[in-house]
N, C-alpha and C positions, 0 to 999 in steps of 0.2 A: 503494499499499499504506500502510495507516494505521500509524504509527510511535509509540513510547512513548519518552520519555526519562527517564532517572533520573540524579540527582546526590546528592551526599551530602558533609557535611563533619561532623567528629565533635567540634570544639571551639568555644566561644563566640568564641574569637579568630579562628579562620576565617571564622566568620559576620560579624564586625565588619569584616573585610577583603574580605568580599563574594566569596569565592572560589566559593562555589556559583553565584553569578551569572555568573561566567567560565566555569564549566562548562557552564551551560545556554546561555550565548551560543555556545560552540563547538558544542554538540549541535544548536541550532537552525540554525546555519550549515550544518551538515552535511545537515540535513534539507531545507532549501531547496536546496542543490546537488544533492541526489539526487532532488528532485522528490517527496519524502515528504509525506503529509498529517499535519498536526500540530494537535492540539486541545489547548487548556489543562487539559481533563480528563485527558489522558494525559501530562502532564508532573508526574512524581513527584519528591519531593525529601524528603531526611532532613536536617534541620539540628541538629547536637549529637548525632548518634547514632554509637556506635562501629561500625566494620566487622567487630569480631569477634563481634557477636551478629546473630541473623537476626529478632528481634522487632523490627522498625522499622516505624512507620506507612507511610511511604511504600513501602518494600520490599513489605509486606503487600499494599497496594493495587495495586502492580504485578504482584505474582503472581495476585491475584484477576482482574485484567483478561487476563493470559495464560491462566489456567484457563478464563475465560469466551469465549475466541477472539475478543476484540473488537480485537486488536492482531495485526499480522503480523510486526513487527520491533521490537527493543529497542535503543536505543543509549546508551552509557555511556562516559565518558571513558576511564577505565582499568580493569582488573580489580579493582584493590584499591578502587575506588569502590563496586564491587558487593558485595564482602566482602574482609575481610583474610585470612581463614584459607582455604587452599587447598581444604580439604575442603568448605567452605561454597561455594566458587566452583564446583566440580565438581557440588554438589547443585543449584545454582540453573541451571547451563548444561544438565544434563541434564533438569530439569524443564521448561524452556523448549524443549528440542529435542523432548520427548516431546509437547508441545502443538503443535508445527509451527511455532514462533516462532524467527525468526533473531536471533541476539544479535550486536551490533557493538561493539567496542572501538575508538574513534577513534585513540588514541594507540599501542595495541598490538594490531593486528588478530590474532585467532586463528581458524584454520581446523581441519578434521580431520585435518590433515597431522601425522603423529607428530612431527615437528620442533616444530611449533607448540604440540602438546600438551605437549611436554618443556618448552618455554619458559614456558608457563603455569604447570607445576608449580614450576619454578624461581623464577618470579616470585612465586608464592604463598608458597613457603618464605622467600624473602628479605623478603617484607612481614610474615610472622609473627615473623622474627628482628628486624626494626626494632622492631616494636611490643613485643616481649620486652625489648629494650634500653632503649627510651625508658620502659617501666614500671619497670624496675629502677633507672634514674637519678632517676625521680620519687620512687620509695620512698626512696631513699637520701638524696635532697634533703630530703624531709620529716623523715626521721629525725634528719638533722644540725641542721635548724632546731630541732627539739624539743629536742635535746640542748644548743643554744645558749639555750634558753629562751623561744623563740617559741611563742605558742599558736596552734595552727593549726584549731582546732575551728571550728565554725559559731556558733551562738548559745551564750553563756556558759551554763554549767549554772546551775540555780537555786540562789541563796545567792551567785553570784559575779557580778561586773561586768567587762566587758572594758576594758582601757585601751589604746588604739591606740598603734602604735609612734611613738616620737618621738626622731628622730636616732638616736643609738646605743642607746638603751634599746628593747629589742623589745616587741611587743605582749604583754600579760600579763593575768592575771586577779587581781583584788582582791576582798576579801570585801565583799559587800554585807550590812551588819549587820543589817538588817531582815528580808531573806531568810533568812539565816543562823539567826537566832532561831528562825524557823519550821521550819528544817530540823533543828535540834537537838531542837525539841519532837516533831517526827514521829519521830526515832529513839528519844526517850524513851518515847514511847507504845508504839512496837513492841518495844523491848526490855525496858524496865522494866515496864510493864503488860501487855505480851504481847497487845495488841489486834489485831484482824484489820484489813485494809485496808478492809473495809467499814465497820468501826466508826471508823477514822481518817477516812474520807470524810464521815461523818455529822458528826464533830465539827469538821472544817474548813469544811464547807458551813453549819454553824450558827454559825460564828465571823465576825470582821470581816476575815479575810485572803482575798485573792482572787488567782488565778493572774495571771501577766505578761500574758496576753491581755486581762485588764480584765473578764472574765465571772466571775460569783460563783460558779458551779458549778465544783467541782474533779472532774476525771474519773479513774477507777480507773487508766488507763493513765499519767497524769502522776505520780500518787501513787506507784505501783509503780515507775516510772522513777527518782524521786528515792530511793526507798528501796533500789533494787538497783543504782544506778549506782556503779562502782568509783572514781569521782572523789572519793567523800567518804570513802574508806577510806584512812587515812594509812599510808604506808611511808616508811622511811628505808634507807639502805645500811649494812651492817655490814662490818667487815674481813673481807677474804677473799672479798668479792662477794655475801655472803649478804644477806637482808632481814631488819629488825626492823619491828614495828608501833609507831607512835607514836600519841599522844593525837588523838582525833578525836570525831566525833559517836557513833561505836561504839568506845568506849575500848579493847573487846576486839573484834578483828574476828572471831574465832571464834564469839562470842557472837552478834553481828550475823548471821553466817552461818547459825548454828543457828536464830535466831529467823525468819528469812526462810524457811528451808526448812520450819520447823514451821507457818507461816502459809500457805505455798504448799500444803503437804500437806493441812493441815485445811480450808482454804476452797476447794481446787480452783483456786486462782489461780497456775497455773504460766504464768510468762512470761519464761523464759530467764534465770533468776538465774546470775551470774557470782560464783564464790567469789572471796575475797581473794587466795588463791594464784594463781587464774588471773590476777587483776588485775595481780600483780606481774609476771608473764610478759608481759602485755600492754604494761605500763608500760615494761619493759625493752626491748621491740620498737618503743617509740615509737608504738604503735597506739591508745592511749587518748586520744581526741580530738586526737591529733598533739602532746600536751604532757604532760610529766612533771614532777611536782613531789616534792620531797623529803618534804613533810609536808602534811597538811591542816590548815587553820586552824580547822576545826570541832572 
């Protein structure tokens, strides 16, 4: 009987430690012991994909093979390698069974026996619980780092430069004066001159400034991202937990918000504008680039 093998790891750390190779080694040993025919075309793997989602390249290819009837048995190390959520496990198991394909879990064999089905449900619930706990710990850890002043975003926003962590000094952002001058200019065009993004693009592409990529042409998405990014809106904390706006490229946050709304409405360029009030809430939750500042140097 032709067998298919499926293995999955969800993090880069697991990839570095080759846990997916250890899974496949155990699965190949099982196939050799059972006399199952194995082809490299039917060894499916997902590296760096969460088990809480079904849109995984390896899993999609496996489901296609099952649907086409080219395999008769599927081997997976444990149920949580197939899916983290119990509902997804049931969906996949039922899909395989309808296709007449047997599913084998090496470390937690599951049959149609009611006791085994109950065990599968319990294991699925535990896996979901563990994932929720890890997610909450990760979120709180990022929030605490943000409160301690660590910058946790990816690439530094345009107008800033990232300074790596040095001993007790956390990684942080500093102003890149050359880029900051251009950001101030963009906000001036938008707010004071009431120009559209299309007009701003024409001015930029006609001038000497180029994006970080080195390409001379500025894209509408990049310009809109700079103009709508809440990282440039300055906020401070008032007594009693309230917030007040401080000086920035948009000296008045409401004016910036109004200008952006006006331009989006008149030019049809709607791209998910976030208001300064919403920004304040995101910064409070530590969600804006994983870093919060008392004020913007712009």
